[in-house]
C-alpha positions in Angstrom: -78.2 34.0 0.8 -77.0 33.3 -2.5 -74.7 36.6 -2.3 -73.5 34.9 0.8 -72.6 31.4 -0.8 -70.8 34.0 -3.5 -68.9 35.4 -0.8 -67.9 32.5 0.7 -66.6 30.9 -2.8 -64.8 33.9 -3.5 -62.9 33.7 -0.1 -62.2 29.9 -0.8 -60.7 30.5 -3.9 -58.3 33.4 -2.6 -57.3 30.9 0.1 -56.3 28.2 -2.1 -55.3 30.4 -4.8 -52.4 32.0 -2.8 -48.6 31.0 -3.7 -47.1 28.5 -1.9 -43.5 29.1 -0.5 -40.6 26.5 -0.2 -37.2 26.4 1.1 -34.3 24.6 -0.2 -32.8 22.1 2.4 -29.2 20.6 1.9 -28.0 17.6 3.7 -31.4 16.0 4.0 -30.1 12.5 3.4 -27.1 12.6 4.8 -25.9 12.4 8.1 -22.2 12.2 9.9 -21.6 10.2 13.2 -18.8 8.9 14.7 -17.4 5.3 14.2 -15.3 3.4 16.6 -13.3 1.8 13.8 -13.1 0.6 10.1 -14.5 -2.9 10.6 -17.6 -3.9 9.1 -19.9 -4.2 12.2 -18.8 -0.7 13.6 -19.1 0.8 10.1 -22.6 -0.9 9.8 -23.5 0.2 13.6 -22.7 4.2 12.6 -24.4 3.6 9.5 -28.1 2.7 11.6 -27.3 5.4 13.7 -26.8 7.8 10.6 -30.0 6.3 9.2 -32.1 7.3 12.0 -30.5 10.6 12.0 -31.7 11.0 8.0 -35.7 9.4 9.3 -36.1 12.0 11.9 -34.8 15.0 9.5 -36.8 14.0 6.3 -40.1 13.2 8.2 -39.6 16.0 11.1 -40.7 13.3 13.9 -38.1 12.5 16.5 -40.7 9.2 17.1 -40.5 7.7 13.8 -37.5 5.9 14.6 -39.3 4.0 17.3 -42.3 3.0 14.8 -42.5 -0.8 14.9 -42.9 -1.4 11.1 -39.7 0.5 10.6 -37.4 -1.8 12.7 -36.3 -4.3 9.9 -35.4 -1.3 7.6 -33.3 0.6 10.3 -31.9 -2.7 11.2 -30.8 -3.0 7.5 -29.9 0.4 7.4 -26.5 -0.6 5.6 -28.3 -1.5 2.2 -29.8 2.2 1.8 -26.7 3.5 1.7 -25.2 5.2 -1.5 -21.6 6.3 -0.1 -19.5 6.6 3.1 -16.4 8.0 3.9 -14.2 8.1 7.3 -12.6 11.1 8.4 -9.6 11.2 11.3 -10.9 13.2 14.1 -8.2 14.6 16.2 -10.0 14.6 20.2 -7.9 16.9 22.9 -7.4 15.4 26.2 -9.4 17.1 29.3 -7.4 19.6 31.2 -7.7 16.7 34.3 -6.1 14.0 32.0 -3.0 15.8 30.5 -1.5 13.9 27.4 2.0 13.4 27.0 4.6 11.5 29.9 3.8 11.6 33.6 6.2 12.3 35.9 6.7 9.1 38.2 5.7 9.2 41.6 8.2 9.8 44.6 9.0 6.4 46.4 7.9 7.4 50.1 
């Protein structure tokens, strides 16, 4: 019986002594979201959405944003922001909505 206990101890020791591997992840605590404008309320809505995205990335759990204990923290997301910036995005009009002047309809 002692031999089995020694083998089991040796097996457990080799399992726990295995090297651990990790990967470096960039952008874990940042997110890019669209904002309707630069007004405070528009910016805060975008920050709340970005905070939700960061929570999901950090935890790996999509349901974390529905956790009742985090509701106040999510609502107060702007206080956790260290920096933000705006960037202009040019949106292309879909083919069915061409941009530019449209011809006048003919009177009939």
